[in-house]
DRENKEKOL-219015 format. One record per residue (C-alpha): residue number from 1; residue in three letters; x, y, z. Coordinates in pm, 1 decimal, m for minus. Example, Ala and Ser with C-alpha at 12.3 -4.5 7.8 and 13.67 -1.06 7.14 Angstrom:
PT    n  res        px        py        pz
PT    1  ALA    1230.0    m450.0     780.0
PT    2  SER    1367.0    m106.0     714.0
//
This chain:
PT    n  res        px        py        pz
PT    1  UNK   m2377.0    6967.8    1344.6
PT    2  UNK   m2565.5    7217.6    1131.4
PT    3  UNK   m2767.4    7101.8     836.0
PT    4  UNK   m2567.0    7099.8     511.9
PT    5  UNK   m2692.6    7334.2     239.7
PT    6  UNK   m2657.1    7272.7    m131.7
PT    7  UNK   m2416.6    7567.2    m165.4
PT    8  UNK   m2190.5    7428.7     108.1
PT    9  UNK   m2209.6    7084.7     m51.7
PT   10  UNK   m2085.4    7224.7    m383.3
PT   11  UNK   m1775.6    7357.2    m202.1
PT   12  UNK   m1677.1    6993.9    m136.9
PT   13  UNK   m1835.5    6789.6    m417.8
PT   14  UNK   m1789.1    6851.7    m791.7
PT   15  UNK   m1997.4    6556.4    m915.9
PT   16  UNK   m2153.4    6228.3    m810.8
PT   17  UNK   m2236.4    5964.0   m1065.9
PT   18  UNK   m2248.3    5589.3   m1106.0
PT   19  UNK   m1868.6    5556.0   m1123.0
PT   20  UNK   m1791.1    5753.1    m807.5
PT   21  UNK   m1748.5    6085.7    m635.5
PT   22  UNK   m1545.9    6374.0    m777.1
PT   23  UNK   m1426.1    6617.1    m511.4
PT   24  UNK   m1331.0    6981.9    m548.9
PT   25  UNK    m993.3    7101.5    m423.7
PT   26  UNK   m1132.2    7190.6     m80.4
PT   27  UNK   m1311.9    6854.1     m66.9
PT   28  UNK    m985.2    6671.2    m142.2
PT   29  UNK    m805.6    6868.1     129.3
PT   30  UNK   m1081.5    6793.0     380.3
PT   31  UNK   m1080.2    6423.9     290.0
PT   32  UNK    m702.5    6409.5     321.8
PT   33  UNK    m710.5    6567.9     668.2
PT   34  UNK    m988.8    6337.0     788.9
PT   35  UNK    m825.2    6022.8     651.6
PT   36  UNK    m479.0    6114.5     782.3
PT   37  UNK    m625.3    6127.1    1130.9
PT   38  UNK    m799.9    5792.7    1076.4
PT   39  UNK    m537.6    5614.2     862.0
PT   40  UNK    m457.4    5355.6    1130.1
PT   41  UNK    m819.3    5244.6    1167.2
PT   42  UNK    m854.7    5010.3     872.5
PT   43  UNK    m688.6    4921.8     545.7
PT   44  UNK    m976.5    5097.6     364.1
PT   45  UNK    m884.0    5429.0     526.0
PT   46  UNK    m521.2    5386.8     419.0
PT   47  UNK    m620.0    5287.3      63.6
PT   48  UNK    m855.4    5583.2      21.2
PT   49  UNK    m589.1    5819.9     157.1
PT   50  UNK    m336.7    5686.5     m94.4
PT   51  UNK    m589.8    5738.8    m376.9
PT   52  UNK    m639.1    6099.4    m270.7
PT   53  UNK    m264.5    6162.3    m239.8
PT   54  UNK    m202.3    6006.0    m583.5
PT   55  UNK    m461.6    6234.5    m742.8
PT   56  UNK    m723.1    5978.2    m845.0
PT   57  UNK   m1011.4    6181.7    m987.3
PT   58  UNK   m1311.0    5952.3    m923.8
PT   59  UNK   m1324.2    5815.7    m571.8
PT   60  UNK   m1549.7    5521.4    m483.2
PT   61  UNK   m1881.4    5578.3    m307.6
PT   62  UNK   m1726.0    5403.2      m8.8
PT   63  UNK   m1561.1    5736.5      76.8
PT   64  UNK   m1894.2    5845.6     226.1
PT   65  UNK   m1877.3    5566.7     484.3
PT   66  UNK   m1514.9    5641.4     568.2
PT   67  UNK   m1573.8    6011.5     639.7
PT   68  UNK   m1915.9    5984.4     804.7
PT   69  UNK   m2004.2    6216.3    1092.4
PT   70  UNK   m1803.7    6501.2     935.1
PT   71  UNK   m1900.5    6797.3     715.5
PT   72  UNK   m1759.5    6614.8     413.1
PT   73  UNK   m1968.2    6309.2     500.7
PT   74  UNK   m2279.2    6525.5     521.8
PT   75  UNK   m2194.3    6681.8     184.7
PT   76  UNK   m2153.4    6339.8      21.8
PT   77  UNK   m2481.9    6222.4     171.7
PT   78  UNK   m2665.1    6530.7      39.7
PT   79  UNK   m2504.6    6496.4    m305.5
PT   80  UNK   m2606.4    6131.0    m325.3
PT   81  UNK   m2961.0    6225.7    m226.7
PT   82  UNK   m2979.9    6499.7    m491.9
PT   83  UNK   m2837.2    6281.1    m770.5
PT   84  UNK   m3038.0    5967.8    m692.8
PT   85  UNK   m3253.0    5993.6   m1004.7
PT   86  UNK   m2953.8    6049.1   m1231.1
PT   87  UNK   m2767.9    5752.2   m1087.7
PT   88  UNK   m3077.3    5530.4   m1124.9
PT   89  UNK   m3106.9    5629.4   m1491.6
PT   90  UNK   m2737.5    5554.5   m1544.9
PT   91  UNK   m2784.5    5209.4   m1392.2
PT   92  UNK   m3093.2    5146.0   m1605.6
PT   93  UNK   m2911.6    5243.2   m1926.3
PT   94  UNK   m2608.5    5029.9   m1832.8
PT   95  UNK   m2832.7    4727.5   m1770.1
PT   96  UNK   m3011.6    4777.9   m2103.9
PT   97  UNK   m2678.7    4807.2   m2285.1
PT   98  UNK   m2551.0    4485.9   m2121.0
PT   99  UNK   m2879.1    4309.2   m2203.9
PT  100  UNK   m2847.1    4411.5   m2570.1
PT  101  UNK   m2483.9    4295.7   m2579.6
PT  102  UNK   m2581.5    3956.2   m2434.1
PT  103  UNK   m2862.0    3921.1   m2689.8
PT  104  UNK   m2624.9    4006.8   m2975.3
PT  105  UNK   m2363.9    3753.6   m2860.5
//
């Protein structure tokens, strides 16, 4: 498999943040095709496919494990690598907010 470029990744992935992965239209179609072929593997595959078919916007990070060894899997891996710093900052701010709420309670 060829190495995924950032431009190709943006064809599949709209955003990656702490809450999950947002796919573009072509990313949703690719995920649907991959998961339809694998839907009998595990309950996780079936659940993720139903989320995609029902139009859930943010998909869990677990999607990357379910579509590994595909172009979409490579795109998710690259997006996670590029947004690592952003996600770490989001986690840090969420922890600080929770710490302040606990101190106030």
